C-alpha atoms as a printed R data frame, in Angstrom:
   type eleno elety resid chain resno       x      y      z
1  ATOM     1    CA   MET     A     1  -0.162  0.082 -0.188
2  ATOM     2    CA   THR     A     2   1.220  3.636 -1.117
3  ATOM     3    CA   ALA     A     3   1.643  6.212  1.408
4  ATOM     4    CA   LYS     A     4  -1.251  8.066 -0.658
5  ATOM     5    CA   GLU     A     5  -3.566  4.926 -0.261
6  ATOM     6    CA   ARG     A     6  -2.963  4.726  3.327
7  ATOM     7    CA   VAL     A     7  -3.724  8.602  3.759
8  ATOM     8    CA   LEU     A     8  -6.809  8.181  1.934
9  ATOM     9    CA   GLU     A     9  -7.838  4.980  3.772
10 ATOM    10    CA   VAL     A    10  -7.210  6.722  7.272
11 ATOM    11    CA   MET     A    11  -9.525  9.690  6.156
12 ATOM    12    CA   LYS     A    12 -12.312  7.648  5.024
13 ATOM    13    CA   LYS     A    13 -12.335  5.451  7.976
14 ATOM    14    CA   GLU     A    14 -12.339  8.403 10.318
15 ATOM    15    CA   GLY     A    15 -15.205 10.070  8.578
16 ATOM    16    CA   SER     A    16 -14.492 13.577  9.633
17 ATOM    17    CA   PRO     A    17 -11.838 16.322  8.534
18 ATOM    18    CA   MET     A    18  -8.690 15.827  9.701
19 ATOM    19    CA   ASN     A    19  -5.129 17.643  9.822
20 ATOM    20    CA   ALA     A    20  -2.024 16.162  8.812
21 ATOM    21    CA   GLY     A    21  -0.734 15.516 12.275
22 ATOM    22    CA   LYS     A    22  -3.557 13.504 13.190
23 ATOM    23    CA   ILE     A    23  -3.383 11.499 10.065
24 ATOM    24    CA   THR     A    24   0.460 10.822 11.093
25 ATOM    25    CA   GLU     A    25  -0.550  9.681 14.219
26 ATOM    26    CA   ILE     A    26  -2.973  6.972 13.204
27 ATOM    27    CA   SER     A    27  -1.325  6.031 10.080
28 ATOM    28    CA   GLY     A    28   2.147  5.228 11.301
29 ATOM    29    CA   LEU     A    29   3.728  7.007  8.660
30 ATOM    30    CA   GLU     A    30   6.323  9.680  8.972
31 ATOM    31    CA   ARG     A    31   5.312 13.262  8.703
32 ATOM    32    CA   LYS     A    32   7.160 13.953  5.590
33 ATOM    33    CA   GLU     A    33   5.450 10.962  3.803
34 ATOM    34    CA   VAL     A    34   1.879 12.221  4.830
35 ATOM    35    CA   ASP     A    35   2.675 15.977  3.820
36 ATOM    36    CA   LYS     A    36   3.770 14.305  0.489
37 ATOM    37    CA   ALA     A    37   0.887 12.241 -0.097
38 ATOM    38    CA   MET     A    38  -1.592 14.932  1.003
39 ATOM    39    CA   LYS     A    39   0.039 17.303 -1.477
40 ATOM    40    CA   ASP     A    40  -0.563 14.736 -4.531
41 ATOM    41    CA   LEU     A    41  -3.890 13.872 -3.593
42 ATOM    42    CA   LYS     A    42  -5.034 17.862 -3.227
43 ATOM    43    CA   ASP     A    43  -3.307 18.175 -6.653
44 ATOM    44    CA   GLU     A    44  -5.533 15.034 -8.016
45 ATOM    45    CA   GLY     A    45  -8.594 16.511 -6.592
46 ATOM    46    CA   VAL     A    46  -9.151 13.605 -4.259
47 ATOM    47    CA   ILE     A    47  -9.286 15.433 -1.155
48 ATOM    48    CA   ILE     A    48 -10.680 18.954 -0.241
49 ATOM    49    CA   SER     A    49 -10.141 21.411  2.673
50 ATOM    50    CA   PRO     A    50 -13.650 22.124  4.285
51 ATOM    51    CA   LYS     A    51 -11.921 24.583  6.700
52 ATOM    52    CA   ARG     A    52  -8.112 25.445  7.115
53 ATOM    53    CA   CYS     A    53  -5.798 22.795  7.695
54 ATOM    54    CA   PHE     A    54  -8.217 19.922  7.760
55 ATOM    55    CA   TRP     A    55  -8.922 17.745  4.942
56 ATOM    56    CA   GLU     A    56 -11.317 15.038  3.848
57 ATOM    57    CA   PRO     A    57 -11.945 12.891  0.806
58 ATOM    58    CA   ALA     A    58 -13.635 14.749 -2.101
């Protein structure tokens, strides 16, 4: 499973907007990996930000 897949899985499982710190804590990935995965997911339009610094699947 790639970092992007893991980040998306954690977001879907949680069911509410999350910040990168919480995703890092739950996923077990390094913060650097989470940040890169979230940037890629955002650029692809897979995740959206309903409020500043919090993200959820689109």
